[in-house]
Backbone as a printed PyTorch tensor [residue, N CA C, xyz], in Angstrom:
tensor([[[  0.7210,  -1.1810,  -0.0180],
         [ -0.0740,  -0.0580,   0.0420],
         [  0.8410,   1.2350,   0.0490]],

        [[  1.9930,   1.1920,   0.7390],
         [  2.8860,   2.3070,   0.7290],
         [  3.4480,   2.5200,  -0.5580]],

        [[  3.7870,   1.4770,  -1.2830],
         [  4.2850,   1.3920,  -2.6370],
         [  3.2320,   2.1740,  -3.5960]],

        [[  1.9250,   1.8650,  -3.4940],
         [  0.9740,   2.6690,  -4.3490],
         [  0.8760,   3.9830,  -3.9980]],

        [[  0.9910,   4.5160,  -2.7520],
         [  1.1310,   5.8640,  -2.5360],
         [  2.3410,   6.6430,  -3.0710]],

        [[  3.4720,   5.9310,  -3.1900],
         [  4.6910,   6.3840,  -3.7120],
         [  4.5050,   6.5300,  -5.2100]],

        [[  3.9630,   5.5810,  -5.8670],
         [  3.7580,   5.5860,  -7.2520],
         [  2.8580,   6.6720,  -7.6780]],

        [[  1.6970,   6.8100,  -6.9710],
         [  0.8140,   7.9050,  -7.3060],
         [  1.4440,   9.2880,  -7.0850]],

        [[  2.1290,   9.4730,  -5.8560],
         [  2.8210,  10.7850,  -5.6330],
         [  3.9370,  10.9680,  -6.7500]],

        [[  4.6770,  10.0690,  -7.2370],
         [  5.6910,  10.1360,  -8.0790],
         [  4.9630,  10.5060,  -9.4940]],

        [[  3.8900,  10.0370,  -9.8980],
         [  3.2450,  10.1980, -11.1430],
         [  2.7590,  11.6270, -11.1890]],

        [[  2.0690,  12.0540, -10.0570],
         [  1.5690,  13.3420,  -9.9190],
         [  2.7490,  14.4490,  -9.9640]],

        [[  3.7840,  14.1830,  -9.2890],
         [  4.9460,  15.0080,  -9.3860],
         [  5.5430,  15.2300, -10.8180]],

        [[  5.4560,  14.1180, -11.5950],
         [  5.9200,  14.0910, -12.9880],
         [  5.0780,  14.9220, -13.8700]],

        [[  3.8270,  14.6790, -13.5690],
         [  2.8410,  15.4380, -14.4240],
         [  2.8620,  17.1020, -14.2570]],

        [[  3.2330,  17.4550, -12.9040],
         [  3.3540,  18.9030, -12.6460],
         [  4.5960,  19.4120, -13.2390]],

        [[  5.7100,  18.5480, -13.3070],
         [  6.8940,  19.1110, -13.8620],
         [  6.8410,  19.2680, -15.3970]],

        [[  6.0890,  18.2630, -15.9830],
         [  5.9550,  18.1370, -17.3920],
         [  4.9780,  19.3640, -17.7830]],

        [[  4.0220,  19.6940, -16.9540],
         [  2.9570,  20.6800, -17.2300],
         [  3.7330,  22.0250, -17.2200]],

        [[  4.7580,  22.2060, -16.2680],
         [  5.4850,  23.4310, -16.1100],
         [  6.3530,  23.6070, -17.4240]],

        [[  7.0580,  22.5240, -17.7400],
         [  7.9670,  22.7630, -18.8630],
         [  7.1220,  22.9670, -20.0330]],

        [[  5.8510,  22.4550, -20.2930],
         [  5.1910,  22.7350, -21.4970],
         [  4.5800,  24.1130, -21.5950]],

        [[  4.3030,  24.5540, -20.3460],
         [  3.8570,  26.0020, -20.4300],
         [  4.8830,  27.0960, -20.7050]],

        [[  6.1890,  26.7950, -20.2480],
         [  7.0920,  27.5380, -20.5180],
         [  7.3820,  27.6850, -22.0480]],

        [[  7.2740,  26.5970, -22.8300],
         [  7.4220,  26.5250, -24.2070],
         [  6.2710,  27.1140, -25.1360]],

        [[  5.1420,  27.3880, -24.4490],
         [  4.0470,  27.8230, -25.1280],
         [  4.0240,  29.4230, -25.2110]],

        [[  4.8900,  30.1820, -24.5390],
         [  4.9420,  31.5160, -24.5710],
         [  4.8290,  32.1100, -23.2970]],

        [[  5.5650,  33.1640, -23.0480],
         [  5.5120,  33.8290, -21.9110],
         [  5.9870,  35.3600, -22.0520]],

        [[  5.8580,  36.1600, -21.0020],
         [  6.3060,  37.4980, -21.1680],
         [  6.2740,  38.3550, -19.8920]],

        [[  6.2630,  39.4890, -19.8650],
         [  6.2990,  40.3770, -18.7570],
         [  5.2620,  41.4460, -19.0780]],

        [[  4.6890,  41.9390, -17.9880],
         [  3.8190,  43.0200, -18.0030],
         [  4.3450,  44.1780, -17.1430]],

        [[  4.6540,  45.3960, -17.6360],
         [  5.1350,  46.4960, -16.6520],
         [  4.1920,  47.4860, -16.6480]],

        [[  3.8550,  47.8310, -15.3740],
         [  2.8200,  48.9180, -15.0380],
         [  3.6650,  50.0370, -14.6710]],

        [[  3.2420,  51.2070, -15.3660],
         [  3.9570,  52.5410, -14.9550],
         [  2.9200,  53.5620, -14.7880]],

        [[  3.3820,  54.6260, -14.1690],
         [  2.5010,  55.7620, -13.8040],
         [  3.1660,  56.6560, -12.9680]],

        [[  2.4900,  57.6580, -12.5350],
         [  2.9290,  58.6610, -11.3930],
         [  1.7620,  59.0310, -10.5600]],

        [[  2.1270,  59.3960,  -9.4370],
         [  1.0890,  59.9470,  -8.4200],
         [  1.3690,  61.3920,  -8.4470]],

        [[  0.3780,  62.2830,  -8.6820],
         [  0.7210,  63.5760,  -8.7650],
         [ -0.1390,  64.3750,  -7.7750]],

        [[  0.2700,  65.4070,  -7.2140],
         [ -0.3280,  66.2710,  -6.2040],
         [ -1.1400,  67.2760,  -6.9460]],

        [[ -2.3970,  66.9730,  -7.3190],
         [ -3.1930,  67.7940,  -8.3040],
         [ -4.6510,  67.4820,  -8.0220]],

        [[ -5.5020,  68.4580,  -8.4340],
         [ -6.9490,  68.0360,  -8.2870],
         [ -7.5500,  67.2460,  -9.4740]],

        [[ -6.6470,  67.0930, -10.3890],
         [ -7.2170,  66.2170, -11.6040],
         [ -6.0230,  65.2250, -12.0570]],

        [[ -6.4670,  64.0690, -12.6820],
         [ -5.5770,  63.1890, -13.3480],
         [ -5.7070,  63.6740, -14.8940]],

        [[ -4.4590,  63.4000, -15.4380],
         [ -4.4170,  63.6190, -16.8620],
         [ -4.5970,  62.2260, -17.6480]],

        [[ -5.6850,  62.3510, -18.3890],
         [ -6.0450,  61.0510, -19.2600],
         [ -4.7160,  60.5490, -20.0380]],

        [[ -4.6160,  59.2650, -19.8720],
         [ -3.5390,  58.6440, -20.5340],
         [ -3.2840,  58.9860, -21.9100]],

        [[ -4.1530,  59.1360, -22.8080],
         [ -4.1270,  59.5420, -24.2030],
         [ -3.5750,  60.9740, -24.3760]],

        [[ -3.7000,  61.7600, -23.3220],
         [ -3.2140,  63.2140, -23.5060],
         [ -1.8180,  63.3730, -23.0470]],

        [[ -1.2190,  62.4800, -22.3000],
         [  0.0750,  62.4840, -21.8460],
         [  1.1670,  62.6970, -22.9030]],

        [[  1.1220,  61.6680, -23.7910],
         [  1.9710,  61.8270, -25.0120],
         [  1.1310,  61.6490, -26.3440]],

        [[  1.2660,  62.6980, -26.9840],
         [  0.2820,  62.8270, -28.2360],
         [  1.1560,  63.1030, -29.4730]],

        [[  0.5680,  62.9050, -30.6550],
         [  1.2340,  63.3060, -31.7990],
         [  0.0600,  64.0800, -32.6390]],

        [[  0.4420,  65.3140, -33.0460],
         [ -0.4440,  66.1700, -33.8410],
         [  0.1440,  66.0990, -35.2000]],

        [[ -0.5870,  65.6300, -36.1200],
         [ -0.2080,  65.6430, -37.6880],
         [ -0.6350,  66.8950, -38.2270]],

        [[  0.3730,  67.6790, -38.6440],
         [  0.0490,  68.9720, -39.2530],
         [ -0.1480,  68.7190, -40.7020]],

        [[  0.3260,  67.5770, -41.3340],
         [  0.0000,  67.3090, -42.7460],
         [  1.2480,  67.8670, -43.6690]],

        [[  0.9330,  67.6610, -44.9680],
         [  1.7540,  68.2250, -45.9670],
         [  1.3690,  69.6530, -46.3640]],

        [[  2.1210,  70.5050, -46.1330],
         [  1.7720,  71.8780, -46.1760],
         [  2.5860,  72.5730, -47.3970]],

        [[  1.9560,  73.1960, -48.3300],
         [  2.6360,  73.8230, -49.3990],
         [  3.5650,  75.0480, -48.9390]],

        [[  4.7720,  75.0460, -49.5000],
         [  5.5710,  76.1000, -49.1200],
         [  4.8740,  77.4050, -49.4790]],

        [[  4.0840,  77.5890, -50.4210],
         [  3.3610,  78.7980, -50.9190],
         [  2.4230,  79.1590, -49.9060]],

        [[  1.7890,  78.3330, -49.2790],
         [  0.8570,  78.5260, -48.1860],
         [  1.4270,  79.3600, -46.9470]],

        [[  2.6850,  79.2070, -46.8660],
         [  3.5250,  79.7820, -45.6580],
         [  4.2270,  81.0920, -46.0690]],

        [[  4.1780,  81.5860, -47.2810],
         [  4.9020,  82.8020, -47.8160],
         [  4.3900,  83.9200, -46.9710]],

        [[  5.1590,  84.9440, -46.7630],
         [  4.9390,  86.1940, -46.0530],
         [  4.3730,  85.9060, -44.6800]],

        [[  4.8290,  84.9660, -44.0080],
         [  4.3810,  84.6980, -42.6300],
         [  3.0390,  84.0660, -42.4720]],

        [[  2.4420,  83.5860, -43.5500],
         [  1.0970,  82.9360, -43.4600],
         [  1.1920,  81.5660, -42.7050]],

        [[ -0.0010,  81.1130, -42.4610],
         [ -0.1110,  80.0110, -41.4930],
         [ -0.8330,  78.8630, -42.2010]],

        [[ -0.6330,  77.5250, -41.8030],
         [ -1.3650,  76.4270, -42.2780],
         [ -2.6220,  76.3520, -41.5250]],

        [[ -3.5080,  75.4530, -42.0140],
         [ -4.6930,  75.2830, -41.3170],
         [ -4.4720,  74.7500, -39.8180]],

        [[ -5.0500,  75.2950, -38.9320],
         [ -4.8250,  74.7760, -37.5520],
         [ -5.2710,  73.4340, -37.2610]],

        [[ -4.6690,  72.5900, -36.6500],
         [ -5.1030,  71.2790, -36.3070],
         [ -5.2550,  71.1320, -34.8390]],

        [[ -6.6140,  70.6610, -34.5180],
         [ -6.9810,  70.6320, -33.0630],
         [ -6.3360,  69.3910, -32.3980]],

        [[ -6.0290,  69.7470, -31.0020],
         [ -5.6540,  68.7540, -30.1860],
         [ -6.1610,  69.0460, -28.7030]],

        [[ -6.2610,  68.1590, -27.6900],
         [ -6.8740,  68.3920, -26.4710],
         [ -5.9670,  67.7800, -25.4500]],

        [[ -5.9880,  68.4230, -24.2460],
         [ -5.4390,  67.8890, -22.9660],
         [ -6.6730,  67.4240, -22.2000]],

        [[ -6.8640,  66.1990, -21.9390],
         [ -8.0410,  65.8080, -21.2140],
         [ -7.6970,  65.4380, -19.8400]],

        [[ -8.6160,  66.0930, -18.8230],
         [ -8.2880,  65.8520, -17.3660],
         [ -9.5260,  65.1210, -16.8710]],

        [[ -9.2700,  64.1300, -15.8970],
         [-10.3140,  63.3010, -15.5490],
         [-10.3840,  63.1440, -13.9020]],

        [[-11.5360,  62.9370, -13.5020],
         [-11.6470,  62.9240, -12.0200],
         [-11.2630,  64.0140, -11.2400]],

        [[-11.6510,  65.2000, -11.8290],
         [-11.2300,  66.4330, -11.1130],
         [-12.0460,  66.6540,  -9.8930]],

        [[-11.4820,  67.1540,  -8.7650],
         [-12.1570,  67.4280,  -7.6290],
         [-11.7830,  68.9270,  -7.2550]],

        [[-12.7390,  69.9320,  -7.4850],
         [-12.6360,  71.4050,  -7.3600],
         [-12.7200,  71.8830,  -6.0090]],

        [[-12.7330,  70.9470,  -4.9710],
         [-12.9530,  71.5430,  -3.5780],
         [-11.9770,  72.5940,  -3.1900]],

        [[-10.6290,  72.4860,  -3.6560],
         [ -9.6900,  73.3780,  -3.1970],
         [ -8.9840,  74.2940,  -4.3500]],

        [[ -9.0120,  73.7200,  -5.5290],
         [ -8.4010,  74.4160,  -6.8020],
         [ -9.4820,  74.3670,  -7.9550]],

        [[ -9.9050,  75.5260,  -8.4260],
         [-10.9410,  75.7140,  -9.2810],
         [-10.6500,  76.0500, -10.6960]],

        [[ -9.3120,  76.3670, -10.9850],
         [ -8.9680,  76.8510, -12.3390],
         [ -7.4990,  76.2110, -12.5950]],

        [[ -7.2550,  76.0250, -13.8770],
         [ -5.9760,  75.5530, -14.3660],
         [ -5.4200,  76.5050, -15.5170]],

        [[ -4.0970,  76.5210, -15.5750],
         [ -3.4660,  77.1920, -16.6840],
         [ -2.5430,  76.1730, -17.3150]],

        [[ -2.1560,  76.3330, -18.5400],
         [ -1.2800,  75.3530, -19.3050],
         [ -0.0360,  76.2660, -19.7830]],

        [[  1.0350,  75.7610, -19.5100],
         [  2.3970,  76.4040, -20.2320],
         [  3.0550,  75.4490, -21.0030]],

        [[  3.2430,  75.7700, -22.3310],
         [  3.9920,  74.9000, -23.2130],
         [  5.3650,  75.3110, -23.3080]],

        [[  6.3280,  74.3470, -23.2360],
         [  7.7670,  74.6430, -23.3400],
         [  8.2660,  73.7860, -24.4810]],

        [[  9.5130,  73.9990, -24.7180],
         [ 10.2430,  73.3620, -25.8410],
         [ 11.3880,  74.2110, -26.4260]],

        [[ 11.9970,  73.9200, -27.5100],
         [ 13.0300,  74.6860, -28.1520],
         [ 12.3930,  75.8550, -28.8970]],

        [[ 12.6640,  76.9750, -28.5410],
         [ 12.1310,  78.1510, -29.1490],
         [ 12.7640,  78.3310, -30.6100]],

        [[ 12.0060,  79.0060, -31.4390],
         [ 12.3970,  79.2040, -32.8380],
         [ 13.1640,  80.3890, -32.9610]],

        [[ 14.2280,  80.3540, -33.7240],
         [ 15.0080,  81.5740, -34.0770],
         [ 14.2620,  82.3150, -35.2080]],

        [[ 13.4770,  81.5240, -36.0060],
         [ 12.7960,  82.1990, -37.0640],
         [ 11.6580,  83.0950, -36.6000]],

        [[ 10.7450,  82.6140, -35.6540],
         [  9.7810,  83.2520, -35.1340],
         [  9.7780,  83.2590, -33.5700]],

        [[ 10.4190,  84.1070, -32.8220],
         [ 10.4200,  84.1340, -31.4310],
         [  9.0810,  83.9090, -30.7920]],

        [[  9.0510,  82.9990, -29.7800],
         [  7.7170,  82.7210, -29.1120],
         [  7.1420,  81.5070, -29.6280]],

        [[  7.6480,  81.0750, -30.7750],
         [  7.0040,  79.7730, -31.4450],
         [  7.9610,  78.7080, -31.1210]],

        [[  7.5470,  77.4600, -31.5680],
         [  8.2740,  76.2920, -31.4930],
         [  9.1430,  75.8880, -32.6160]],

        [[ 10.4210,  75.6800, -32.4080],
         [ 11.3560,  75.5310, -33.5280],
         [ 11.0840,  74.1140, -34.1270]],

        [[ 11.3090,  74.1110, -35.4940],
         [ 11.1060,  72.8650, -36.1400],
         [ 12.5330,  72.1780, -36.4660]],

        [[ 12.6440,  70.9780, -36.5490],
         [ 13.8710,  70.2030, -36.8860],
         [ 13.5820,  69.2710, -38.1390]],

        [[ 14.7060,  68.8880, -38.8310],
         [ 14.3950,  68.0130, -39.9930],
         [ 15.0060,  68.7560, -41.2110]],

        [[ 14.6000,  68.3080, -42.3840],
         [ 15.0990,  68.9180, -43.5130],
         [ 14.2960,  70.1600, -43.9530]],

        [[ 13.1430,  70.3860, -43.4510],
         [ 12.4560,  71.6620, -43.6350],
         [ 12.9080,  72.8090, -42.8300]],

        [[ 12.8240,  73.9550, -43.3250],
         [ 13.2960,  75.1320, -42.4340],
         [ 12.4920,  76.3680, -42.9020]],

        [[ 12.6860,  77.4840, -42.1230],
         [ 12.0580,  78.7280, -42.5080],
         [ 10.5100,  78.8420, -41.9360]],

        [[ 10.1970,  78.0350, -40.9370],
         [  8.8270,  78.0160, -40.3880],
         [  8.9960,  77.6230, -38.9470]],

        [[  7.9110,  77.9270, -38.1690],
         [  7.7710,  77.4270, -36.8340],
         [  6.4420,  77.0660, -36.3580]],

        [[  6.2750,  76.3460, -35.3510],
         [  4.9850,  75.8820, -34.9340],
         [  4.3870,  76.8690, -33.8500]],

        [[  3.1490,  77.2260, -34.0910],
         [  2.4010,  77.9980, -33.1510],
         [  1.2420,  77.1480, -32.5430]],

        [[  0.8530,  77.5970, -31.3930],
         [ -0.2770,  76.9390, -30.6360],
         [ -1.3310,  77.9680, -30.2730]],

        [[ -2.4970,  77.7830, -30.6040],
         [ -3.7590,  78.5320, -30.0280],
         [ -4.4540,  77.9590, -28.9750]],

        [[ -4.9450,  78.6730, -28.0560],
         [ -5.8460,  78.2170, -27.0390],
         [ -7.0960,  79.1700, -27.2200]],

        [[ -8.1530,  78.5950, -27.8500],
         [ -9.3480,  79.3360, -28.2610],
         [ -8.7680,  80.2620, -29.3780]],

        [[ -9.1960,  81.6300, -29.1560],
         [ -8.6710,  82.7320, -29.9620],
         [ -7.3370,  83.2800, -29.6100]],

        [[ -6.7070,  82.7250, -28.4620],
         [ -5.5340,  83.3450, -27.8910],
         [ -4.3510,  82.5120, -28.5040]],

        [[ -3.3860,  83.2770, -29.0550],
         [ -2.0240,  82.5620, -29.4460],
         [ -1.2030,  82.4960, -28.1350]],

        [[ -0.6550,  81.3140, -27.9020],
         [  0.1410,  81.1600, -26.7240],
         [  1.6230,  81.0670, -27.0690]],

        [[  2.3160,  81.8550, -26.4310],
         [  3.8050,  81.9170, -26.6650],
         [  4.5260,  80.8840, -25.7930]],

        [[  5.5910,  80.1750, -26.2230],
         [  6.2160,  79.2640, -25.3080],
         [  6.7520,  79.9950, -24.1860]],

        [[  6.4710,  79.1160, -22.9680],
         [  6.9170,  79.7920, -21.6560],
         [  5.8370,  80.5020, -21.0270]],

        [[  4.7290,  80.8990, -21.7400],
         [  3.6630,  81.7540, -21.1160],
         [  2.5100,  80.9960, -20.9240]],

        [[  1.8560,  81.2050, -19.7650],
         [  0.6750,  80.4110, -19.2980],
         [ -0.5380,  80.8260, -20.1530]],

        [[ -1.4360,  79.8770, -20.4380],
         [ -2.7300,  80.3240, -21.0780],
         [ -3.4900,  80.9720, -20.0770]],

        [[ -4.6600,  81.6830, -20.5670],
         [ -5.5660,  82.3800, -19.6160],
         [ -6.0610,  81.0930, -18.7490]],

        [[ -6.5730,  81.4010, -17.5190],
         [ -7.0550,  80.4580, -16.5370],
         [ -8.4040,  79.8990, -17.2170]],

        [[ -8.3690,  78.5920, -17.0470],
         [ -9.6270,  77.7960, -17.5420],
         [-10.4790,  77.2990, -16.2850]],

        [[-11.7240,  77.5940, -16.0060],
         [-12.4230,  77.1660, -14.9330],
         [-12.6240,  75.5630, -15.0210]],

        [[-12.4870,  74.9230, -13.9400],
         [-12.7200,  73.4060, -13.7940],
         [-14.0570,  73.2070, -13.2740]],

        [[-14.4080,  72.0070, -13.7300],
         [-15.6480,  71.4010, -13.1270],
         [-15.3580,  70.0780, -12.5660]],

        [[-16.1880,  69.8340, -11.4740],
         [-15.8960,  68.3750, -11.0440],
         [-16.1240,  67.2350, -12.1300]],

        [[-15.3520,  66.2390, -12.1420],
         [-15.4320,  65.1720, -13.0200],
         [-14.2930,  65.4710, -14.1990]],

        [[-14.8550,  65.3080, -15.4130],
         [-13.9080,  65.3420, -16.5860],
         [-13.9630,  66.7940, -17.1520]],

        [[-12.6880,  67.1480, -17.7130],
         [-12.7000,  68.4620, -18.3090],
         [-11.6260,  68.3120, -19.5260]],

        [[-11.8290,  69.1920, -20.5030],
         [-11.1430,  69.0260, -21.8180],
         [-10.6140,  70.5100, -22.1720]],

        [[ -9.2500,  70.5010, -22.3280],
         [ -8.5630,  71.7740, -22.6000],
         [ -8.3060,  71.6010, -24.0630]],

        [[ -8.8630,  72.5590, -24.8920],
         [ -8.6700,  72.4410, -26.5380],
         [ -7.7550,  73.4960, -26.9580]],

        [[ -6.8550,  72.9830, -27.8540],
         [ -5.7820,  73.8360, -28.5050],
         [ -5.9070,  73.4300, -30.0150]],

        [[ -5.1430,  74.3840, -30.7290],
         [ -4.8480,  74.0700, -32.1830],
         [ -3.3940,  74.3620, -32.5250]],

        [[ -2.7780,  73.5910, -33.2330],
         [ -1.3190,  73.8220, -33.6340],
         [ -1.3670,  74.2300, -35.1740]],

        [[ -0.4620,  75.0840, -35.5350],
         [ -0.3560,  75.4000, -36.8820],
         [  1.1560,  75.6470, -37.2160]],

        [[  1.4770,  75.5840, -38.5140],
         [  2.7590,  75.9250, -39.0350],
         [  2.7190,  77.2640, -39.5900]],

        [[  3.6840,  78.0850, -39.2210],
         [  3.7130,  79.5020, -39.6990],
         [  5.0200,  79.8350, -40.4170]],

        [[  5.0140,  80.4210, -41.5420],
         [  6.1690,  80.8460, -42.3360],
         [  6.8790,  82.0820, -41.5110]],

        [[  8.2730,  82.0670, -41.8650],
         [  8.9430,  83.1190, -41.1230],
         [  8.8730,  84.4820, -41.5850]],

        [[  8.1690,  84.7860, -42.5770],
         [  7.9700,  86.1050, -43.1010],
         [  8.6450,  86.3520, -44.5920]],

        [[  8.4560,  87.5720, -45.0760],
         [  8.9630,  87.8800, -46.3830],
         [ 10.2760,  87.7010, -46.5890]],

        [[ 11.2720,  87.9500, -45.4300],
         [ 12.7080,  87.7430, -45.6580],
         [ 13.1590,  86.3300, -45.4460]],

        [[ 12.3160,  85.3480, -45.0220],
         [ 12.7020,  83.9820, -44.5660],
         [ 12.3550,  83.1640, -45.7660]],

        [[ 13.4550,  82.3130, -46.2150],
         [ 13.1850,  81.3110, -47.1680],
         [ 12.5520,  80.0970, -46.6870]],

        [[ 11.3100,  79.5870, -47.2760],
         [ 10.8120,  78.3570, -46.8020],
         [ 11.4230,  77.1780, -47.6040]],

        [[ 12.1490,  76.2860, -46.8250],
         [ 12.7170,  75.1730, -47.4620],
         [ 11.9000,  73.8790, -47.3360]],

        [[ 11.4080,  73.4550, -48.3930],
         [ 10.5950,  72.1130, -48.1180],
         [ 11.3540,  70.8490, -47.6460]],

        [[ 10.6870,  70.1410, -47.0360],
         [ 11.1920,  68.9330, -46.3280],
         [ 10.4880,  68.4630, -45.0770]],

        [[ 10.8230,  67.4370, -44.4990],
         [ 10.0600,  66.7700, -43.3520],
         [ 10.4710,  67.7370, -42.0690]],

        [[  9.6350,  67.7480, -41.2210],
         [  9.9050,  68.5410, -40.0250],
         [  9.1800,  67.8730, -38.9200]],

        [[  9.6890,  68.0510, -37.5570],
         [  9.0790,  67.7230, -36.3180],
         [  9.3970,  68.6830, -35.2510]],

        [[  8.8530,  68.5270, -34.1330],
         [  9.0750,  69.2280, -33.0290],
         [  8.3980,  68.6710, -31.7360]],

        [[  9.0050,  69.0510, -30.6930],
         [  8.3930,  68.3420, -29.4460],
         [  8.0590,  69.4350, -28.4950]],

        [[  6.9750,  69.5580, -27.8510],
         [  6.5470,  70.5220, -26.8960],
         [  6.1780,  69.6940, -25.6660]],

        [[  6.6310,  70.2620, -24.4760],
         [  6.1110,  69.7240, -23.2820],
         [  5.0630,  70.7980, -22.6980]],

        [[  4.1670,  70.1320, -21.7640],
         [  3.2940,  71.1560, -21.2060],
         [  3.1260,  70.8170, -19.7050]],

        [[  2.8910,  71.8540, -18.9540],
         [  2.8340,  71.8350, -17.5000],
         [  1.4890,  72.4960, -17.1030]],

        [[  0.7610,  71.9170, -16.2510],
         [ -0.5260,  72.3330, -15.6140],
         [ -0.2190,  72.9460, -14.3210]],

        [[ -0.9050,  74.1120, -14.2300],
         [ -0.8020,  74.8910, -12.9400],
         [ -2.1550,  75.2580, -12.3110]],

        [[ -2.6060,  74.5090, -11.3480],
         [ -3.8840,  74.7100, -10.6790],
         [ -3.8750,  75.9300,  -9.6690]],

        [[ -4.9390,  76.6420,  -9.7060],
         [ -5.0990,  77.6930,  -8.7210],
         [ -6.6240,  77.4580,  -8.1480]]])
């Protein structure tokens, strides 16, 4: 009878080992969870943290004499806002400033002679300058912006090519 128990235990152990070896060969991986806890009345929606705004393929003639491309909208979405202590927010955009148009965002790449501007409603926002305060509501809020490409003016040569730029944003609650 002891021998039967040993055989059963041995068989059970072998099946567990074989099952583990088989599972490892069927695929495995790692899941990494990242985030940050911030001291703020709102959370920033995940899709708003890192965004890409496609400005499109813009004719160099559309930028002559300092003209602008069609503005492309983008948003910063805030969620789970609690306005018990702070009721307004401003946004400040930062990044590499343009030598072509001061206050605008410089472009890099093969294109040159233009810079990226950002509007908040009807207000043009300069890099490093806060937007007008936006009143917050409890729950979810959306801050709407538009980005455009602007030519450097009559004396600036617009060189066609690919371009990109990166802007950071900082929220300030009052």
